[in-house]
N, C-alpha and C positions, 0 to 999 in steps of 0.2 A: 715713481710714486712720491709725491710731496707730503711729508708728515709734519705734524706739530705736536709738542708735548705740553701737557697741562697737569696740574695737581688734580687729584680726584675730588669731585664735589658730589656729596651724597644726594642732594636734591636734583642735580642736573644729570648725573652719570649712572646712578645705580641701576636703572632699568636696562639701559643699553649694555652695561657691564655684565649683568647676569644673563642677558640674551646671548651675548658673545660667548660666555662660558658654556652655555648649553650646546653651542655649535663647535666649540674648539676641541681638536683631537687630543690635546694634552691636559685639558681641564677636568676637574672633578668638582663636586659641590663644595669642597674645601676652598676653592678659588673664588666662590661667589661672595657678594656683599651680604647676602642673607646669612651666610655662615660667619664671615669675618666680623660682622657687626655685633655678634652676640657678646664679644668681649672688647668692645670699643674703649671701655674705660681703662683697660689694662695697658693699651699701647697708644703711642702717638703716631697716627697714620701718616704715611708718606707715599701712598699709592700714586701711580701716574697713569694717565690716559693718553693714547696716541690717536689722533684724528687725521684723516686724509684731507685733500683740498676741498672736498664737498662738505666737510664737517662731520663725517661719519666715523664712529669709533671702529678702529681696525685692530687695536691691540690694547691690553691693559697689563699693568704690573702691580700685583698686590704686594704692599710693602709697609714697613713701619720702622721707626727708630729702634735699634737694638737696645733692649733694657740694660741699663747700667753703662752703656757706651753711646752717649748722645750724638757723637760725631760719625756713627756708623748706621747705615740703613740695611735692612734685612728683608728678604722675600720668603715668607712672612714669619716673624717670630711666634705668631699664634697659630701656625699651621704646620703639619708634618713636613710638607714640601710645597714648593711654589715656583714662581718664575713668570716669564713673559707668556701671556695668553693671547692667542690669535686664532682665527678661523681655519688655519691650515694653509693659507695662501701667502703668508709673509715668510718667504723662503730665501735661503742663501744670502746674497749680498743685501737684499732688502731687510732681512732680520738683523744682520750685522749692523747695518746703519741704524735701525730702530733701537737696538740695545745701546749703541754708542750715543745716540741722542738722549736716551734716558739717563745714562751714566753721566753725560756731560751736564745735564740739568741738575742731577744730585750734587755733582762737584761744584757747580755754580751756586748751589744752595748752602754750601759750607760743609758738606760731608767729606770725610777723608777716605771712605771705602764703602764698598757694597758687598754684602754677603748674599749669595744666591743659592737657594736650595733646589737642585734639579728635581723635577718630577720623574720618578723611576720609570723606565721604559715600559714596564708591564701595564702601566696605567694609560699609555697612549693608545688611542683608537686606531691610529696608523702612525708610522715612523715620524717622529717630530723632534729630532735631536739637533736641529740647527742652532739652538741656543747654546748647546755645549761647545760647538765649534766657534760661535761668536765670542764666547767667554775666553777661549784660548787666544783669539785674535786681539782681544782687549787686554791681554797680559794677566788673566786670572790664574790663580794657583789653587789647588785643592787643599783645603784646611781640615776636612773631616770626611770620614766615610763610615756609614753604618751598614750592618749586614742583616738582611731579612731572609726568611725562608718562605718559599712560595711553591705551590703545586701548579704545574701546567696541566689544566684539566683535560687537555687533548692528548697528553702523553704522560700520565701520572706514573711515577715509579711505584713499585710494590712496597707497601708498608712493611717494616721489618717484623720479625717474629715477636718482639716485645709488645709492639702496638697491636698486633693481631690477637695476642693473648689478652691484653688489656681490654680490647673491644669485646671479646667473648665474655669476659668478666662483667663488663658494664651491661651487656645485653642480658645476662643472667640475673642482674639485680632488678629490684622493683623501682626502676626510674621512670618518671613521667617527664617528657620533654615538651616544652611550650615555646612557641614563637610569638612573643607578645611584649611590646614595650611598656604595657601597663604594669609589668612586674619590675620596673626599673628601681623603685625604692627598695624593695627587698633584695634585689641583686646588689645594689650599691652598698648595703650593709656587709654582704659577703666580700665584696671587692675591697672595701675600706679595711675590714679586719684582716684580709689576706695580705694586703700591701703593708699594713702596720706590722704584722707578725713576721713576714718573710723578708721584707726589704726596708722596714722602718721608713715607709713613704706613704704619701697620700695620692689619690687620683688627681690627675691634672685638672679635670673638670669637676665642678661640684655637681651634686645631684640636681639642683635647680637648673644649672646650665645644660646638662645633658637632657633633661626633660624638655627644656625650651627648644634645643636643637632637634629632638625627636618630633616635636610638634611642627617644626618648620620643614623637616625633611622626612615625612612618614615613609617615603619610598626608598630612601637612602640609608636609613638607620634602622637596624633590626636587633632584637635581643632574643637569644636562645638560652633557655634555662633548663636545668635538670633538677627535679624535685624527688624527695623521698618523704612519704608520710605528710605531704602537703607543705614541706619546707624546702626552700631553694638551697641546694648544696653546691651548685656550680653554674656558671654562666659565661657566655661570650657575647660581647657587644660588637656588632658588625657595622662597618661603614661600607656602603655599596656604591660602586661606580659602574660605568658601562662595561668594563672588562674585568674588574677585580672585586672580589668579596674579601674585605680586609678585617681581621680580628683586631679591633682597636683596644678592647679591654678583655682580659681573661682572668677568671677568678674561680677558686675551688676551695671548699672547706676541708677540714681533716676527714669528715665523714664522706665527703665526695671523693676524696683521693682514695679512700679504702675500696670504693667500688668502681674506680676509674671513670668517673662521670664525664671528665673532659674528653675522653676518647669517644664516648657516645655523642657528645655535642659536636665535636669536630667532624665526625662522619656525617652527622646531620647537616652541618654547615656546608660541607663539601658537596653533599647531595643537592642542597638548595641552590648553591652557586651554579651547579650544572644545569638545574632546572631553569634558572634565571637567564642562562645563556652567557655566563661569565667565562672568560678564558683562564683566569687564575684565581686561586684561593691563597691569600697572603696572610701568613701567621704573624707578621710584624717583626720588628727588629729585636735583637737579643743583646744589645749593647748597653754599656754604662760609661759614665765619664766622657760624654760626647764622642763616642765611638772608639775611645782609646782602649777599652776593655771589652772582650766578648764573654758573655755568660755562656761558657761552653756547654754546660749541662742543659740549659734552656734551649740553646740552638740545636743540640742533638735531639732533644725531645721533639721539637717542631719538625726537624728534617726526617725523623723516623716515620712520618706519615706518608712519605713518598715525594718530598719536595726537594728543591735545590736553592742555591743562594742567589739573592738579588741585592746588588749594592745600591745604597742611597748616597749619592755624592753631593758634597757641599763645596762651593768655590767662593773665593774672595777676590774682588777687583780692587787693588789699591789705587787711589786717585793720585798717583805720583807723576814724575816727569815722563816716565816711559808710557804711562797711560795717556797723558796729554798728547804725546807724539803720535801714538797709535790712533787715538780718537780723532785728532785733527786730520790725519791722512785718510781715515775712513769717511769723514764727513765732507771732505773736499771733493770726493768723487761723485 
């Protein structure tokens, strides 16, 4: 297969890019231009497109310059994970060569390294870890690892006694649960207050950004909220993909914690994930300081619902002499 690399051009490539993401076993809506374009003003795009000898798009690489490090490219600083996207037929040596071609193009463009965020395996519709092997062949090293807790819905562990008691408490309370993104503004107030009070932080997305994304992806973004007396006291914003229902944002007020509102919401979210045909319910990572610290209490809370650990691995390819030697050997074959 003869391939050529080009910079992403929004007018020329967007439609084919998103069509490929819909077919790719490792892609979610986070890989699409419809998602990435919502924060175009934050990042300097360095995405690449691979075409075959017929001019058809066979693979894409969502990427941008790493903020604060203009000589580094990352896949993608505006998404939780990313990497090379293809329809499932770019395997083995073909993928190794494809990634080598893209890295060589970045090197020729003046970059000194590539940071590559692997898509966790639970998001793959079928096994697609060829890029992990290709990274090793190109001399990549792991520079970060985050830990998420996820439930395999086909073999869920038994929630522990604390979560079972909390669920009974929530079920006895006068909670009303809604599944409706129209409540985003009220939920965002709870989320912002929660993050400020407990972590001295702000949501990564603004309310306007998440409302825009919800309008673009009505089937992929859902909001579950728990109300008492007509007031939202807890909520979970879910990002949905073919195999995974992922809790992107979790928030609960003091009043909501008193009645264990999150326990009721998580059980509802797990039930809906089963109904949707998902394989996993992903509670999200419990790390701080780029993976160097684990919030043990948060991770334990998530795992008590009957889940287990899923690693999110991050690799870096330095464009040094060893890389050049490896890359040249791969591209000669």
